[in-house]
C-alpha positions in Angstrom: 54.2 124.1 104.1 56.5 121.1 104.7 56.3 120.1 101.1 57.2 123.6 99.8 60.0 124.1 102.2 61.5 120.6 101.7 61.3 121.0 97.9 63.0 124.4 98.0 65.8 123.1 100.2 66.4 120.1 98.1 66.4 122.0 94.8 68.9 124.6 96.2 71.1 121.8 97.3 71.0 120.0 94.0 71.7 123.1 91.8 74.4 124.4 94.1 76.2 121.1 94.0 76.2 121.0 90.2 77.3 124.6 89.9 80.2 124.3 92.5 81.6 121.1 90.9 83.5 122.0 87.7 83.5 118.3 86.7 79.7 118.1 86.6 78.7 119.4 83.2 75.0 118.3 83.4 73.0 116.5 86.1 69.5 115.2 86.6 67.5 114.4 89.8 63.9 113.3 90.5 62.6 113.1 94.0 59.2 111.5 94.3 57.3 110.9 97.5 53.6 110.0 97.9 54.0 110.3 101.7 55.1 113.9 101.4 53.2 114.7 98.2 56.5 115.7 96.6 57.4 115.4 92.9 60.5 117.4 92.2 62.2 116.8 88.8 65.3 118.9 88.2 68.0 119.4 85.6 71.1 121.5 85.6 74.0 122.2 83.1 74.2 121.8 79.4 74.4 119.2 76.6 75.5 120.1 73.1 75.2 123.8 74.2 71.5 123.2 75.1 70.2 123.8 78.6 69.5 120.5 80.4 65.9 119.6 80.7 64.2 117.3 83.3 62.7 115.2 80.5 66.1 114.5 78.9 67.4 111.0 78.3 70.7 109.9 79.7 72.9 106.8 80.0 72.0 104.9 83.2 75.2 102.7 83.3 75.1 99.8 85.8 71.6 100.6 86.9 70.7 98.6 83.8 71.7 95.5 85.7 68.5 95.8 87.8 66.5 95.8 84.6 68.2 92.6 83.5 67.7 91.1 86.9 64.0 91.9 86.9 63.7 90.4 83.4 65.4 87.3 84.8 62.8 87.3 87.6 60.0 87.4 85.2 61.4 84.5 83.3 61.8 82.7 86.6 58.1 83.2 87.4 57.3 81.8 83.9 59.5 78.8 84.7 61.7 79.5 81.7 64.8 79.9 83.9 66.0 78.9 87.3 68.4 80.7 89.6 70.1 77.4 90.1 70.7 76.7 86.4 74.3 76.3 85.3 75.3 78.9 82.7 77.2 76.4 80.6 74.0 74.5 79.9 72.8 77.4 77.7 75.8 77.3 75.3 76.6 74.6 72.8 79.7 76.3 71.4 83.2 76.9 72.8 82.5 80.5 74.0 82.6 79.5 77.7 85.5 77.0 77.4 88.1 77.8 80.1 86.0 80.8 81.1 86.7 80.4 84.8 90.1 78.8 85.6 91.3 79.4 89.2 94.5 78.0 90.5 94.7 75.5 87.7 91.1 74.2 88.1 88.2 75.0 85.7 85.1 76.1 87.6 83.1 77.1 84.6 80.6 74.2 85.0 79.9 75.3 88.6 78.7 78.9 87.8 75.0 79.3 88.3 72.6 82.1 87.2 72.4 83.3 90.8 76.2 83.7 90.9 76.1 86.0 87.9 73.3 88.1 89.4 74.9 88.8 92.7 78.6 88.9 91.5 79.7 85.8 93.4 80.8 83.9 90.3 84.5 84.8 90.7 84.6 86.0 87.1 86.7 89.1 86.3 85.3 92.5 85.3 86.4 93.5 81.8 86.0 97.2 82.5 87.8 97.6 85.8 90.2 94.6 86.2 93.8 95.0 85.1 95.0 92.4 82.5 97.7 89.9 83.1 99.6 91.6 80.3 99.0 94.3 77.7 96.6 97.1 77.7 93.5 97.4 79.9 90.0 97.7 78.4 89.9 101.4 79.5 93.2 102.1 77.6 91.9 100.4 74.5 88.6 102.4 74.7 90.4 105.7 74.6 92.7 104.5 71.8 89.8 103.2 69.7 86.7 105.0 71.0 84.6 103.9 68.0 85.5 100.3 68.0 82.4 98.0 68.4 82.6 95.3 71.1 80.0 92.5 70.8 79.1 90.7 74.0 81.0 87.6 72.7 84.1 89.8 71.9 84.2 91.0 75.5 83.8 87.5 76.9 86.6 86.2 74.7 88.9 89.1 75.6 88.2 88.6 79.3 89.1 84.9 79.1 92.4 85.7 77.3 93.5 88.7 79.4 92.0 88.6 82.9 92.2 86.3 85.9 89.4 84.7 87.8 89.2 85.6 91.5 87.8 82.6 93.5 85.5 79.5 93.0 81.8 80.3 92.4 79.9 81.3 95.5 83.1 81.8 97.6 83.5 85.6 97.4 82.3 88.8 95.9 83.8 90.5 92.8 81.8 92.9 90.6 81.7 91.6 87.1 80.2 93.2 84.0 81.6 90.2 82.1 79.1 88.0 84.0 76.1 90.2 83.0 77.1 89.9 79.4 76.8 86.2 79.7 73.4 86.5 81.4 72.2 88.8 78.5 73.2 86.1 76.0 71.4 83.4 78.0 68.2 85.5 78.0 68.5 85.9 74.2 68.8 82.1 73.8 65.8 81.5 76.0 63.5 84.0 74.3 65.0 83.7 70.8 65.3 87.5 70.3 67.9 90.2 71.0 68.1 91.6 74.5 66.7 95.0 73.5 63.5 93.3 72.1 63.1 91.3 75.3 63.4 94.3 77.6 60.9 96.2 75.4 58.4 93.4 75.4 58.6 92.4 79.1 59.4 95.7 80.8 59.5 98.9 78.8 56.2 98.6 76.9 54.1 97.1 79.8 55.2 99.9 82.1 54.8 102.6 79.4 58.4 103.6 79.6 58.2 105.4 76.3 61.7 106.9 76.3 63.7 103.9 77.5 65.7 101.6 75.3 68.8 99.4 75.2 71.3 101.3 73.0 73.4 98.2 72.1 72.0 97.1 68.8 70.7 100.2 67.1 69.7 103.8 67.6 66.1 104.0 68.9 63.4 106.1 67.5 62.4 106.9 71.1 63.3 110.5 71.8 62.1 113.4 73.9 63.1 116.1 71.5 66.3 116.8 73.4 69.8 115.2 72.8 70.8 112.4 75.0 72.9 113.9 77.9 76.6 114.2 77.5 78.7 111.8 79.7 82.2 112.8 80.8 85.4 111.1 81.9 87.1 114.0 83.6 87.0 116.7 80.9 86.5 114.4 77.9 83.0 114.0 76.6 82.6 110.3 75.9 79.0 110.2 74.9 79.9 109.1 71.4 82.2 106.3 72.5 80.8 103.0 71.5 81.7 101.3 74.8 78.6 103.0 76.3 76.2 101.2 74.1 78.4 98.0 74.1 78.0 97.7 77.8 74.9 95.7 76.8 73.4 93.8 79.8 75.8 95.5 82.2 74.5 99.0 81.6 73.6 99.9 78.0 70.2 101.3 78.8 69.2 104.9 78.1 66.2 106.3 80.0 64.7 109.3 81.7 64.1 110.0 85.4 60.3 109.7 84.9 60.6 106.4 83.1 62.9 105.0 85.8 60.3 106.1 88.5 57.7 103.9 86.7 60.1 101.0 86.9 60.9 101.5 90.6 57.3 101.9 91.6 56.4 98.7 89.6 59.1 96.8 91.7 58.2 98.3 95.1 54.5 97.7 94.6 55.0 94.2 93.2 53.4 95.0 89.8 56.1 93.7 87.5 57.3 90.8 89.6 55.8 89.1 92.6 56.7 89.9 96.2 58.2 86.4 96.6 60.4 86.9 93.6 61.6 90.3 94.9 62.4 88.7 98.2 64.5 86.1 96.3 66.4 89.0 94.7 67.4 90.2 98.2 70.0 87.4 98.3 72.5 89.4 100.3 72.3 87.7 103.7 75.4 85.7 103.2 78.9 86.8 104.2 80.2 86.5 100.6 77.8 89.0 99.3 79.6 91.9 101.0 80.0 94.7 98.5 81.4 97.5 100.6 81.0 98.4 104.3 77.3 99.1 104.7 76.4 98.0 101.2 75.0 94.5 100.2 74.4 93.3 96.7 71.6 90.9 95.8 70.3 89.9 92.3 71.1 93.2 90.5 70.0 94.9 93.7 72.0 97.1 96.0 71.1 97.8 99.6 72.5 100.4 102.0 72.0 99.3 105.6 72.4 100.7 109.0 75.8 100.6 110.7 75.8 101.8 114.3 77.6 105.1 114.6 78.8 105.1 111.0 75.6 104.9 109.0 72.2 105.7 110.5 69.0 103.8 109.7 67.5 106.7 107.7 70.0 105.9 104.9 68.5 102.4 104.4 67.8 102.4 100.7 67.6 99.9 97.9 68.0 100.1 94.2 71.1 100.4 92.0 73.8 102.9 91.0 76.3 103.4 88.1 79.9 104.5 87.9 78.9 107.7 86.1 77.1 109.0 89.3 73.8 107.6 88.2 71.4 106.4 90.9 67.9 104.9 91.3 66.9 104.2 94.9 63.9 103.9 97.2 63.7 104.7 100.9 60.8 102.6 102.2 60.2 104.4 105.6 60.1 107.8 103.8 58.3 106.3 100.8 60.6 108.4 98.7 62.4 107.6 95.4 65.7 109.3 94.4 66.6 109.0 90.7 69.2 110.7 88.5 72.7 111.1 87.3 75.8 113.3 87.6 77.1 112.0 84.3 80.8 111.9 85.4 82.8 108.7 85.6 84.0 107.7 89.1 81.2 109.8 90.6 79.2 106.9 92.0 79.9 107.8 95.6 79.0 111.5 95.0 75.7 110.4 93.6 74.9 108.4 96.7 76.0 111.2 99.0 73.6 113.5 97.2 70.8 111.1 98.0 71.9 111.0 101.7 71.8 114.8 101.9 68.3 114.9 100.4 67.3 112.3 103.1 68.8 114.6 105.7 66.6 117.5 104.6 63.4 115.4 104.6 64.1 113.9 108.0 65.1 117.2 109.6 62.1 119.1 108.4 59.8 116.3 109.4 60.7 116.9 113.0 
């Protein structure tokens, strides 16, 4: 009885939220709980005039950072990389020259892999930071939506146009630029493109049959439905190349069911060891403060209890994207929440949707 009632309430909440918000054109949400015997996979809205389907693929945006972080963890376990490695040691060209200059001092040689993973490198973020002069990346994207940006192009542009924020390890600043560097490091270690590395080490072993990195080429993986549309206000940006060019920062396309396989593999210590996962929770330090009540580890976000402001029931870990995409696990409820609202700047609304689902589960449990 609990399962049926909870499922009905959560489905009503999801569908009503989508229908009432005129900026959400399509949305997806999977709620899975072995504890409550719930597996609720929902879709609402349209893509290319086709009714959304729960099996549909969609861009997962910055959730892709957790895939790259787990891949780094696998390489760490194989002793092919160390979290203490300096990023400059992996490059023999001038790509990283003057990468991180802060108050006249070059800190590039002090940036370590761990600094990239938990955004404490001090490097700028090419997508959100405002340039010292000229146009922002967002402005250029809308002027030239079909321009291709290689990872190296973005790094070079960031060096020329953006300012570093602090010495490595001395603060927190979210940086997609940093994850581009990490993607290139992984390619150098394995001698293959990042999409092939993700396929070999994560997607294929976990039977994620509809997940791929969209950066290099269009995948043959498809569900029979078009990839979901993505919106910036009222503009459909699905065809913009910057989505695939987000590379290691968020160029993955997946489905809710595939993402569930990934999250279960992490939480049950199938794909990486428990000890490695604990290393990824490097958010104890003061400098890893993301937002109030949110810590950031190695590609891993954690919402934590704040007396009065944020109750313990909202303690979840996973990752989220700027388009309202989310992939989280609540350990006490043994419940996964995965999906996307496919609208830029909707990251907080995606999280609030999860919290409302948690409210339903905890209220009905009583």
